[in-house]
C-alpha positions, 0 to 999 in steps of 0.5 A: 552764257559760259565765260569761255564760250564768250571769250572764244566768240570775242563777246565782252560782258555787257556788249550787245549780241544777237540771239537767233532761233528758227522763230526770231532774233533778239538783241540783248546784252551778253552776261557770263554765268556759271553755265556749262559750255554750249549752254545759254540762259535767258529769263522768261519774258517778252524778249525770250517769247520772241525766240520761242514761237507759238507751236505747242505740239498740242500741249498748250505749253511752248517749248521754253527749254532745249531750243537751238540758238545762234549767238553772234556779236550785234 
């Protein structure tokens, strides 16, 4: 997550945050990185899969990018 975005939300490095999409919610430790403001990154894996959902719009590939998320303190 962008460090300025973390500061604005009172999120500290390594502290748990809830990340929510229309499909699901997960709790993960917050990490700052060199990302543009408003952008968050999560590596692929079981935790990210809980946020992605199963609808592939007939492509066979879930929408891994461009998801709208909400991030808040856990």
